[in-house]
C-alpha positions in Angstrom: -24.1 86.4 16.6 -25.8 86.6 20.0 -24.4 87.8 23.3 -20.7 87.4 23.3 -19.0 84.8 25.5 -15.4 85.6 25.1 -13.0 88.4 24.1 -12.4 86.6 20.8 -16.3 86.8 20.1 -16.0 90.6 20.5 -13.0 90.9 18.1 -14.7 88.8 15.5 -18.0 90.7 15.7 -19.1 92.6 12.8 -19.0 96.6 12.9 -22.8 96.8 13.6 -22.5 94.4 16.6 -19.4 96.3 17.9 -21.4 99.5 17.9 -24.2 97.6 19.7 -21.8 96.3 22.4 -20.3 99.9 22.9 -23.8 101.3 23.0 -25.0 98.8 25.6 -22.0 99.5 27.9 -22.4 103.2 27.5 -25.9 103.1 28.4 -25.1 101.0 31.5 -22.4 103.4 32.5 -24.9 106.3 32.1 -27.4 104.7 34.3 -24.6 104.0 36.9 -23.5 107.7 36.7 -27.1 108.9 37.1 -27.9 106.8 39.9 -24.6 107.9 41.7 -25.8 111.5 41.0 -29.1 110.9 42.6 -27.6 108.9 45.6 -24.8 111.5 46.3 -27.0 114.4 45.3 -24.0 115.8 43.4 -23.9 117.5 39.7 -20.2 116.9 39.3 -21.0 114.5 36.3 -23.5 116.6 34.6 -21.3 117.3 31.5 -20.2 113.8 31.3 -23.8 112.6 31.2 -24.8 115.1 28.7 -22.0 114.1 26.2 -22.7 110.5 27.1 -26.4 110.7 26.2 -25.4 112.4 23.0 -23.0 109.6 22.1 -25.7 106.8 23.1 -28.2 108.3 20.8 -25.8 109.0 18.0 -24.3 105.4 18.3 -27.8 103.7 17.9 -28.8 106.1 15.1 -25.5 105.3 13.2 -26.0 101.6 13.8 -29.5 101.7 12.3 -28.3 103.7 9.4 -25.5 101.3 8.8 -28.0 98.5 8.6 -30.0 100.5 6.0 -26.7 101.1 4.0 -26.1 97.3 3.8 -29.5 97.0 2.4 -28.9 99.8 -0.1 -25.7 98.1 -1.4 -27.2 94.6 -1.2 -24.4 93.3 1.1 -25.4 89.7 1.0 -22.7 88.6 3.5 -25.4 89.5 6.2 -28.0 86.9 6.6 -30.6 89.5 7.5 -30.0 91.5 4.2 -30.0 88.2 2.2 -33.3 87.1 3.8 -35.3 90.3 2.9 -33.6 91.9 -0.1 -32.6 91.0 -3.7 -30.8 92.8 -6.6 -33.9 93.6 -8.4 -35.6 95.3 -5.4 -36.0 99.2 -5.9 -34.0 101.3 -3.4 -37.3 102.3 -1.9 -38.2 98.8 -0.9 -34.7 98.0 0.1 -34.7 100.8 2.7 -37.9 99.6 4.0 -36.8 96.0 4.1 -34.5 97.0 7.0 -37.7 96.7 9.1 -39.0 93.6 7.4 -37.9 91.3 10.3 -37.9 91.6 14.1 -34.0 92.1 14.2 -34.2 95.3 12.4 -37.3 96.5 14.2 -35.8 96.1 17.6 -32.7 98.0 16.5 -34.9 100.7 15.0 -36.9 100.9 18.3 -33.6 101.3 20.4 -32.5 104.1 18.0 -35.8 106.1 18.5 -35.4 105.6 22.2 -31.8 106.9 21.8 -33.4 109.9 20.1 -35.9 110.5 22.9 -33.1 110.3 25.5 -31.2 112.9 23.4 -34.3 115.1 23.3 -34.6 115.0 27.1 -30.8 115.6 27.4 -31.1 118.9 25.4 -33.9 120.4 27.3 -33.0 123.5 29.5 -34.3 121.4 32.6 -32.0 118.5 31.7 -30.0 118.9 34.9 -33.0 118.8 37.0 -33.8 116.1 39.5 -37.0 115.1 37.5 -35.3 114.9 34.1 -32.6 113.0 35.5 -34.7 110.3 37.1 -36.7 110.3 33.9 -33.6 109.8 31.9 -32.6 106.7 34.0 -36.0 105.0 33.0 -35.6 105.8 29.4 -31.9 104.5 29.4 -33.0 101.3 31.1 -35.6 100.6 28.3 -33.1 101.6 25.8 -30.5 99.2 27.1 -33.4 96.4 27.2 -34.0 96.9 23.5 -30.3 96.9 22.7 -30.1 93.6 24.5 -32.9 92.2 22.5 -31.2 93.4 19.3 -27.9 91.7 20.3 -29.9 88.4 21.2 -31.2 88.3 17.6 -28.8 90.5 15.8 -29.5 91.8 12.1 -25.6 91.9 11.7 -24.9 88.3 11.9 -23.1 87.0 8.7 -24.0 84.1 6.6 -20.7 82.6 7.7 -21.4 82.9 11.5 -24.8 81.3 11.0 -23.7 78.6 8.4 -20.0 77.8 9.2 -20.1 75.0 6.6 -20.1 77.6 3.8 -16.9 78.1 1.8 -14.8 80.9 3.0 -15.3 83.9 0.8 -18.6 82.7 -0.5 -21.1 85.5 -1.1 -24.6 84.8 -2.6 -25.1 86.1 -6.0 -28.5 87.4 -5.1 -30.9 87.6 -2.1 -34.0 85.6 -1.2 -36.2 88.8 -1.5 -38.9 90.5 0.2 -42.3 88.8 0.8 -44.2 89.9 -2.5 -47.2 91.1 -0.1 -44.8 93.6 1.4 -43.9 95.0 -2.0 -46.4 97.8 -1.8 -45.8 101.6 -1.2 -48.0 101.8 1.9 -46.6 98.7 3.5 -43.1 99.9 3.0 -43.9 102.7 5.3 -46.0 100.9 7.8 -43.5 99.4 10.0 -41.5 102.7 10.2 -44.7 104.7 11.3 -45.9 101.9 13.8 -42.6 101.7 15.5 -42.1 105.5 15.7 -45.5 105.4 17.5 -44.4 102.6 19.7 -41.3 104.2 20.7 -42.8 107.5 21.3 -44.6 106.1 24.2 -41.3 105.5 26.0 -40.7 109.1 27.2 -44.3 109.5 28.5 -43.9 106.2 30.3 -40.8 107.3 32.0 -42.2 110.6 32.9 -45.3 109.1 34.4 -43.4 106.7 36.5 -41.1 109.4 37.9 -44.2 111.8 38.5 -45.9 109.1 40.3 -42.8 108.3 42.3 -42.2 112.0 43.3 -45.8 112.5 44.0 -45.6 109.8 46.7 -42.8 111.7 48.3 -45.0 115.0 48.2 -43.1 116.7 45.3 -45.7 116.8 42.6 -46.0 120.5 42.6 -42.4 121.1 41.6 -42.6 118.8 38.5 -46.3 119.3 37.3 -45.6 121.8 34.5 -42.6 120.2 33.0 -44.0 116.8 33.4 -47.5 117.4 31.9 -46.2 119.5 28.9 -43.7 116.8 27.9 -46.2 113.8 28.3 -49.1 115.5 26.6 -46.9 116.4 23.4 -45.1 113.0 23.3 -48.6 111.1 23.6 -49.9 113.3 20.8 -47.0 112.2 18.5 -47.6 108.5 19.6 -51.3 108.8 19.1 -50.8 110.2 15.6 -48.3 107.7 14.4 -50.3 104.8 15.9 -53.5 106.0 14.0 -51.6 106.4 10.9 -50.2 103.0 11.2 -53.4 101.4 11.8 -54.9 103.2 9.0 -52.1 102.1 6.6 -52.5 98.5 7.7 -56.1 98.5 7.0 -55.7 100.2 3.6 -53.0 97.6 2.7 -55.3 94.8 3.7 -58.1 96.2 1.5 -55.9 96.6 -1.6 -53.4 93.9 -1.3 -54.7 90.9 0.6 -57.6 90.7 -1.9 -60.5 89.7 0.4 -62.3 93.1 0.2 -62.0 94.2 3.9 -59.9 96.3 6.0 -60.3 94.8 9.5 -60.7 91.2 10.5 -59.9 91.2 14.3 -56.6 89.3 13.3 -54.4 89.1 16.4 -51.7 91.4 15.1 -54.4 93.9 13.9 -56.0 93.8 17.2 -52.7 94.1 19.2 -52.0 97.4 17.4 -55.5 98.6 18.4 -55.0 97.8 22.1 -52.4 100.3 22.9 -54.1 102.9 20.9 -57.4 102.5 22.9 -55.5 102.9 26.2 -53.5 105.9 24.8 -56.8 107.4 23.8 -58.1 107.1 27.3 -54.9 108.6 28.7 -55.1 111.5 26.1 -58.5 112.5 27.5 -57.3 112.3 31.3 -54.2 114.2 30.3 -56.2 117.0 28.6 -58.3 117.6 31.6 -55.4 117.2 34.1 -53.5 119.9 32.2 -56.5 122.3 32.8 -56.5 121.4 36.5 -53.8 119.5 38.3 -56.1 118.1 40.8 -58.1 116.2 38.2 -57.0 112.6 37.3 -53.6 113.1 39.1 -53.3 109.5 39.5 -55.3 108.1 36.6 -53.6 110.1 33.9 -50.0 108.9 34.7 -51.3 105.3 35.3 -53.0 105.1 32.0 -50.0 106.6 30.1 -47.8 104.0 31.9 -50.1 101.2 31.0 -50.1 102.4 27.4 -46.5 101.6 27.2 -47.0 98.1 28.8 -49.6 97.4 26.1 -47.2 98.6 23.4 -44.7 95.8 24.6 -47.7 93.4 24.7 -48.5 94.3 21.1 -45.0 93.6 20.1 -45.0 90.3 22.0 -48.2 89.3 20.0 -46.3 89.9 16.7 -43.0 88.5 17.7 -43.7 85.5 20.0 -45.0 82.9 17.5 -47.9 81.9 19.9 -50.4 84.1 18.1 -51.5 82.7 14.9 -51.8 85.7 12.3 -51.1 86.4 8.6 -49.1 89.4 9.8 -47.1 87.7 12.5 -43.3 87.3 12.3 -41.6 84.0 12.8 -41.0 82.9 16.3 -37.9 84.5 17.6 -35.9 84.0 20.8 -37.0 87.3 22.6 -40.7 86.3 23.5 -39.9 85.5 27.1 -38.1 88.9 27.5 -41.0 90.7 26.2 -43.4 88.9 28.6 -41.2 89.9 31.4 -41.1 93.7 30.3 -45.0 93.6 29.9 -45.5 92.2 33.3 -42.8 94.1 35.2 -43.9 97.4 33.5 -47.5 96.8 34.4 -46.8 95.9 38.0 -44.6 99.0 38.5 -47.3 101.2 37.1 -50.1 99.8 39.0 -48.1 99.6 42.3 -47.0 103.2 42.1 -50.6 104.2 41.3 -51.9 102.4 44.4 -49.0 103.9 46.5 -49.9 107.3 45.2 -53.7 106.8 45.8 -52.9 105.7 49.4 -50.9 108.8 49.9 -53.5 111.3 48.5 -54.3 113.9 51.2 -56.7 116.9 51.3 -54.9 118.5 48.3 -57.5 116.8 46.1 -60.3 119.1 45.2 -63.5 118.5 43.3 -64.1 120.0 39.9 -66.6 122.4 41.1 -69.4 122.8 43.7 -71.6 120.4 41.6 -71.5 117.4 43.8 -74.3 115.5 41.7 -73.4 112.3 39.8 -73.8 113.9 36.4 -70.8 116.4 36.0 -68.0 116.7 33.5 -65.4 114.7 35.7 -67.7 111.8 36.1 -68.6 111.8 32.5 -65.1 111.5 31.6 -64.6 108.8 34.2 -67.2 106.7 32.5 -65.8 107.5 29.1 -62.3 106.2 30.3 -63.9 103.1 31.8 -65.6 102.2 28.6 -62.3 102.7 26.6 -60.6 100.5 29.2 -63.3 97.8 29.1 -62.9 97.9 25.2 -59.2 97.4 25.6 -59.7 94.5 27.9 -62.1 92.7 25.4 -59.6 92.9 22.7 -56.7 91.6 25.0 -58.8 88.7 26.0 -60.0 88.0 22.4 -56.6 87.3 21.4 -54.8 86.1 24.5 -57.2 83.5 25.5 -56.7 81.2 22.4 -52.8 81.8 22.8 -53.0 80.8 26.4 -55.0 77.7 25.8 -52.6 76.7 23.0 -49.6 77.2 25.3 -51.1 75.6 28.4 -53.4 72.8 27.1 -52.2 72.4 23.5 -55.7 73.3 22.2 -56.3 75.4 19.3 -59.4 77.7 19.5 -60.4 80.9 17.8 -62.5 83.8 19.2 -63.8 84.8 15.8 -65.1 88.1 14.7 -68.4 87.7 16.2 -66.9 87.6 19.6 -65.2 91.0 19.2 -68.3 92.6 17.4 -70.7 91.2 20.1 -69.0 92.2 23.3 -67.5 95.4 22.0 -70.9 96.6 20.7 -72.6 97.9 23.9 -69.5 99.6 25.2 -68.7 101.1 21.8 -72.4 102.4 21.8 -72.0 103.8 25.1 -68.7 105.5 24.2 -70.3 106.9 21.1 -73.2 108.5 23.0 -70.8 109.8 25.8 -68.8 111.5 23.1 -71.8 113.5 22.1 -72.6 114.2 25.8 -68.9 115.3 26.4 -68.9 117.7 23.5 -72.2 119.2 24.3 -72.1 119.3 28.0 -72.2 122.8 29.6 -72.4 123.0 33.5 -74.5 126.1 33.1 -77.0 124.3 31.0 -76.7 120.9 32.4 -80.4 120.0 32.4 -80.7 120.6 28.7 -77.5 118.6 28.0 -78.7 115.7 30.0 -82.1 115.7 28.4 -80.7 115.8 24.9 -78.5 112.7 25.9 -81.6 110.8 27.2 -83.4 111.5 23.9 -80.5 110.2 21.8 -80.0 107.3 24.1 -83.8 106.4 23.8 -83.6 106.6 19.9 -80.5 104.4 20.0 -82.3 101.7 21.8 -85.3 102.0 19.4 -83.1 101.8 16.6 -81.3 98.7 17.8 -84.7 96.9 17.7 -85.6 98.0 14.1 -84.2 95.3 11.6 -85.3 95.8 8.0 -83.7 92.4 7.4 -81.3 89.9 8.8 -78.5 91.8 6.9 -78.9 94.6 9.5 -77.7 92.3 12.5 -74.4 93.4 13.8 -73.2 89.8 14.0 -74.3 86.6 12.3 -77.1 86.1 14.8 -77.7 82.4 14.2 -74.0 81.5 14.6 -73.6 82.9 17.9 -77.0 83.3 19.6 -79.6 80.6 20.4 -82.7 80.4 22.7 -80.7 79.2 25.7 -78.5 82.3 25.5 -79.1 85.0 28.2 -81.5 87.7 27.4 -78.8 90.4 27.3 -76.7 88.2 25.1 -79.8 87.7 22.8 -80.4 91.5 22.6 -76.9 92.5 21.8 -76.5 89.8 19.2 -79.8 90.8 17.5 -79.2 94.4 17.6 -79.6 96.4 14.3 -76.9 98.5 12.6 -79.5 101.3 12.5 -78.5 101.8 16.1 -75.3 103.4 15.0 -77.4 106.3 13.3 -78.7 108.2 16.4 -75.2 108.3 18.1 -73.7 109.7 14.9 -76.4 112.4 14.5 -75.8 113.3 18.3 -72.1 113.9 17.8 -72.7 116.0 14.6 -75.3 118.1 16.5 -72.9 118.4 19.6 -70.1 119.4 17.3 -72.5 122.1 15.7 -73.1 123.4 19.2 -69.5 123.4 20.1 -68.5 125.4 17.0 -71.2 128.0 17.8 -70.1 128.3 21.3 -66.3 128.3 21.1 -65.3 128.9 17.5 -67.6 131.2 15.7 -66.7 134.3 17.7 -63.3 133.5 18.9 -60.5 136.0 18.3 -57.6 133.8 19.2 -56.2 132.1 16.2 -54.4 129.3 18.1 -57.4 128.6 20.2 -59.7 128.5 17.2 -57.5 126.0 15.2 -57.0 123.8 18.3 -60.9 123.7 18.6 -61.2 123.0 14.9 -58.8 120.1 15.5 -61.1 118.7 18.2 -64.0 119.0 15.9 -62.2 117.3 13.1 -61.1 114.4 15.4 -64.6 113.6 16.4 -66.2 114.2 13.0 -63.6 111.8 11.5 -64.8 109.2 14.1 -68.4 109.6 12.7 -67.1 109.1 9.1 -64.8 106.1 10.2 -68.0 104.5 11.9 -70.3 105.3 9.0 -68.0 103.8 6.4 -66.8 100.9 8.5 -70.2 99.7 9.5 -71.9 100.0 5.9 -68.8 98.9 4.0 -68.6 95.7 6.2 -72.3 94.8 6.5 -73.9 95.8 3.1 -71.3 95.1 0.5 -72.6 92.9 -2.4 -70.3 90.0 -3.6 -70.7 87.6 -6.4 -68.4 85.4 -8.7 -68.2 85.8 -12.3 -66.0 84.8 -15.3 -65.6 86.5 -18.8 -63.7 85.6 -21.9 -60.3 87.3 -22.5 -60.6 87.2 -26.2 -63.7 89.4 -26.7 -65.5 92.1 -24.8 -68.8 90.3 -24.3 -70.6 91.0 -21.2 -71.2 87.7 -19.1 -74.2 88.1 -17.1 -74.4 86.9 -13.4 -77.2 84.7 -12.8 -80.0 85.9 -10.7 -78.4 89.2 -10.1 -78.3 92.4 -12.2 -74.6 92.5 -12.7 -72.3 91.6 -15.6 -68.5 91.2 -16.1 -66.4 91.6 -19.2 -62.6 91.6 -19.9 -61.5 94.7 -21.9 -57.9 93.8 -22.1 -55.6 90.9 -21.1 -51.8 90.9 -21.4 -48.7 89.3 -19.6 -46.0 91.6 -18.5 -42.5 90.1 -18.1 -39.9 92.1 -16.0 -36.4 90.7 -16.0 -35.2 93.2 -13.3 -32.3 95.5 -13.4 -28.7 94.5 -13.2 -27.5 98.0 -12.5 -26.0 97.3 -9.0 -24.8 93.6 -9.9 -21.4 94.8 -10.9 -19.7 93.3 -13.9 -22.0 91.0 -15.7 -20.6 88.3 -17.9 -21.9 87.7 -21.5 -25.1 85.4 -20.7 -25.0 81.8 -21.7 -28.5 81.3 -23.4 -30.3 78.0 -23.0 -30.7 75.5 -25.9 -29.7 76.3 -29.4 -31.1 78.9 -31.8 -33.3 78.2 -34.8 -30.5 79.3 -37.0 -28.3 76.8 -35.4 -30.9 74.0 -35.6 -31.6 74.5 -39.4 -27.8 74.8 -40.0 -27.3 71.4 -38.6 -30.3 70.0 -40.5 -28.8 71.4 -43.8 -25.6 69.8 -42.9 -27.1 66.4 -42.4 -26.6 66.4 -38.8 -29.5 65.1 -36.6 -29.9 64.8 -33.0 -32.1 62.5 -31.1 -33.6 65.4 -29.1 -33.5 69.2 -29.5 -33.4 72.1 -27.1 -34.5 75.0 -29.2 -35.1 78.7 -28.2 -37.3 81.3 -29.9 -39.9 83.9 -29.3 -43.7 83.0 -29.2 -45.7 84.8 -31.9 -48.9 82.9 -31.8 -50.5 79.6 -30.3 -53.3 77.3 -31.3 -55.4 75.3 -29.0 -57.0 71.9 -29.4 -58.7 69.7 -26.8 -55.4 68.1 -25.5 -52.6 69.8 -27.4 -51.2 73.4 -27.6 -49.3 74.4 -30.7 -46.9 77.1 -30.2 -45.3 79.1 -33.1 -41.8 80.4 -32.3 -39.7 82.8 -34.4 -36.2 84.0 -34.7 -35.6 86.7 -37.2 -36.8 85.1 -40.5 -36.9 81.6 -39.2 -39.8 79.7 -37.4 -40.8 76.5 -35.9 -44.0 75.1 -34.7 -43.9 73.4 -31.2 -46.5 70.9 -29.9 -46.9 70.4 -26.3 -49.5 69.0 -23.8 -52.4 71.4 -23.3 -51.2 74.8 -21.8 -53.6 77.5 -20.5 -52.7 81.1 -21.1 -49.8 81.0 -23.5 -48.5 84.7 -23.7 -47.1 86.1 -26.9 -43.8 88.0 -27.3 -42.2 85.8 -24.6 -38.8 83.9 -25.1 -39.1 80.2 -24.5 -36.8 77.2 -24.8 -38.6 73.9 -25.8 -37.1 70.4 -25.3 -38.2 67.5 -27.4 -38.0 65.5 -30.8 -38.3 66.8 -34.2 -40.8 65.5 -36.8 -41.3 66.2 -40.4 -44.4 66.3 -42.5 -46.7 65.9 -39.5 -50.5 66.0 -40.4 -52.9 67.3 -37.7 -56.6 66.3 -38.5 -57.8 68.6 -35.7 -56.2 71.6 -37.3 -56.7 70.3 -40.9 -53.1 71.2 -41.8 -49.7 69.4 -42.3 -46.6 70.9 -40.6 -43.5 70.8 -42.6 -41.4 70.5 -39.4 -42.7 70.4 -35.7 -41.0 69.8 -32.4 -42.8 67.5 -30.1 -41.8 69.0 -26.7 -42.1 67.5 -23.2 -41.3 70.8 -21.5 -41.1 74.5 -22.5 -39.6 77.2 -20.2 -39.5 81.0 -20.3 -36.1 82.7 -20.3 -34.6 86.2 -20.6 -33.1 87.1 -23.9 -30.8 89.6 -22.1 -29.6 87.4 -19.3 -30.6 83.8 -20.0 -32.3 83.9 -16.5 -36.0 83.5 -15.5 -37.9 86.7 -15.2 -37.9 88.5 -11.9 -41.7 89.1 -12.1 -44.3 87.8 -14.6 -47.5 89.8 -14.3 -50.9 89.0 -15.5 -52.7 92.3 -16.1 -56.4 92.0 -16.8 -58.7 95.0 -17.3 -62.2 94.2 -16.1 -65.5 96.1 -16.6 -68.4 95.7 -14.3 -71.9 96.3 -15.3 -75.1 96.9 -13.4 -78.5 96.7 -15.4 -76.6 97.2 -18.6 -74.7 100.3 -17.5 -71.1 100.2 -16.8 -70.3 101.0 -13.2 -66.6 100.4 -12.9 -63.4 99.5 -14.8 -59.8 98.9 -13.9 -56.8 96.6 -13.9 -56.4 93.6 -11.7 -53.0 92.0 -11.4 -51.5 88.7 -10.5 -47.8 89.0 -9.9 -45.4 86.0 -9.9 -42.1 86.7 -8.1 -39.3 84.2 -7.7 -40.1 83.7 -4.1 -43.9 83.8 -4.3 -47.1 85.5 -5.7 -49.1 88.7 -4.9 -52.3 89.9 -6.2 -53.4 93.5 -6.9 -57.2 93.9 -6.8 -58.9 96.2 -9.2 -60.5 99.2 -7.4 -62.8 101.7 -9.2 -63.3 104.4 -6.5 -66.5 106.3 -6.2 -68.0 108.7 -3.7 -70.6 106.4 -2.5 -69.2 102.9 -3.3 -66.2 101.1 -4.7 -66.3 98.5 -7.4 -63.8 95.9 -6.2 -62.6 92.9 -8.4 -60.3 90.1 -7.3 -58.7 88.2 -10.1 -58.8 84.4 -9.4 -57.0 83.1 -12.7 -57.5 81.7 -16.0 -59.2 78.5 -17.2 -58.6 78.2 -20.8 -59.8 81.6 -22.3 -62.0 82.3 -19.3 -61.0 84.7 -16.6 -62.8 84.2 -13.2 -63.1 86.9 -10.7 -64.9 87.8 -7.4 -66.6 91.1 -7.5 -67.6 93.2 -4.6 -69.8 96.4 -4.5 -68.7 98.0 -1.3 -70.7 101.0 -0.1 -69.3 104.2 1.7 -65.8 102.7 2.2 -64.3 106.0 1.1 -66.1 107.8 3.8 -64.1 105.6 6.1 -60.6 106.8 4.6 -61.9 110.3 4.7 -62.7 110.0 8.2 -59.2 108.8 9.0 -57.8 111.8 7.2 -60.1 114.1 9.3 -59.0 112.3 12.4 -55.3 112.7 11.7 -55.6 116.3 10.7 -57.4 117.0 13.9 -54.4 115.5 15.9 -52.0 117.6 14.0 -54.0 120.8 14.5 -54.4 120.2 18.3 -50.6 119.4 18.5 -49.5 122.5 16.7 -52.0 125.0 18.1 -52.9 124.0 21.6 -53.1 127.4 23.3 -51.2 125.9 26.2 -48.0 126.2 24.3 -48.7 129.5 22.8 -50.6 131.6 25.3 -54.3 132.4 25.5 -55.4 135.8 23.9 
């Protein structure tokens, strides 16, 4: 059900939609009250506003929890629940399924914004002019997302969407969650991502109000409350966005089955874009917090643009114009997201420009150092590089979408585009990180000299290519003799160039530790500084693992027999592959929440019934007989399957079938024949069923299994020694298939096996030896731990000692 057009629409609306309508009206009423308060400069409605905001946030949180409840109880009267859940889905995945579609994510986003409004509402400064103005912006954004949720509501019933259905009809089961999303990490990914997205709302609102009041000459009175709230909220958003991107990469690595963690896919890249801008904003905020004259315009502008890019990232996922394996189906909200992206960007830039025009003599330099090389300028260049990297990512995914929309042409930018154009700015950023960490105004000449040394080492390393494998891009595919010199240099740069900047950062971190941590007596300051070290050391490990895992993995295809443990050698390579174990696991699911389950009607007749009819002289033209497979025999064209029931058995002949599992209940349809001789097997069957089809069924329910899983244990060998072993899986659900790769983790490399299927008794697989990948995951942990330490122990919130 979309926006109601009449009173009867409101009356017939579901409970969830009614809560949305009330929340929308309440949000608009609160905005009107706050605007009246601002215009009339009165505080007579403070109490009403406070309780109204509490109700606003509580209603949205309640509405989201109501949606989660519908998933928990599998209420298939709601189309959204039917689309993404089923009765066999565990409660963990049912709860996560509430965010599987855009309808649920918009509602969750609105609920988090409501929580942010409540947080502002409960601050001791909640009645201040600054907080009230901020609250207006937050509520406007909240109302916007409520409107989007109403436009594409998760509370529409199947009867509202499909009025032709019989009255009272409720589906017996749901469609189910996409099998690729049935993964513990992916279950929390949307939750974490949208907390990060929504957490940018309050900083955006505060930044807009700060710029507006600064233009009016009132920056000083709001400085402390503004910067404290923005910094902490941005750190929360930064942490959750980092976590979400890491989860997405880890999920791609272990579920998608291509051996990578990042492919510059539009949705992947879209999540990186606001993260890059927020990273730039965080660096300006930290410096602005120390000195309010530094980055007084740039800091709030970057925070504001971070929100615009969050909406843009949502647009990429939701619009349907961006082709991605991660994207949602096209919805009805794309144009509204475009409008929000453009409006928020224009407002932020306009306010920043007006603030710049209004700057007076209150701006003062960082110090008496007026030379080009000073800490302020180093930060400006660092931020510029981050903004350029953001633009490259935006252009790389937007250009193909614009060309598709405007000209109907499909083009792809490709991984090489991102790697090629990001490389020089990333390397510059990497070197600047070392300089920023190592820079001391009192010893500037030494700091600059060390920077020049590592810069020169980086240039030299970029020219040293031990082999073509060290090219940062596929050189021949993107660079030719007609390309500009700079283009050819970047395209031919060596991965060795990453080493000097990494060494530089580690060296700078060591110096920073000695200068700031080693002799510090202040616990909070020490832990905050350890957090900063952890963040930047994490980046070193992320780059080390990312570069080497991507560029220097070894890949080969192999196959092995599932009926013996013999090692199959890989021609021309020192590797081998064997199958240690193979089995098929059938899961018929749980009916614990189905309600009253009637006695199942099993397919066909039992072996006992068949033999009883034969003894009574009753013969059928065709038989449908059920039993349990106990063995099978293969010939060139025929598969012989032996089925049993208690003490009775029967052989079934059927066209050749690969991979016939034992201990599975089947029903076979065909004709009976007595005394059938098989020259191939050199035996005569007393009775055999020639089947034209044979299907699996559940002995408990008579239904097909919920999942059928092939579990195959591979062992990988190098020069005769085992280097890895584990289980790879192929899981068939009722609504699709998902593979689970085998990963044998090691400190220096992962042994990674993708199971490709069976051909007869031969299991084929793709094997990858991936170096230093776990250094990347370790770097992510260091990075996130560092953010938490800085968030908790920043001395600005505990006092310096």
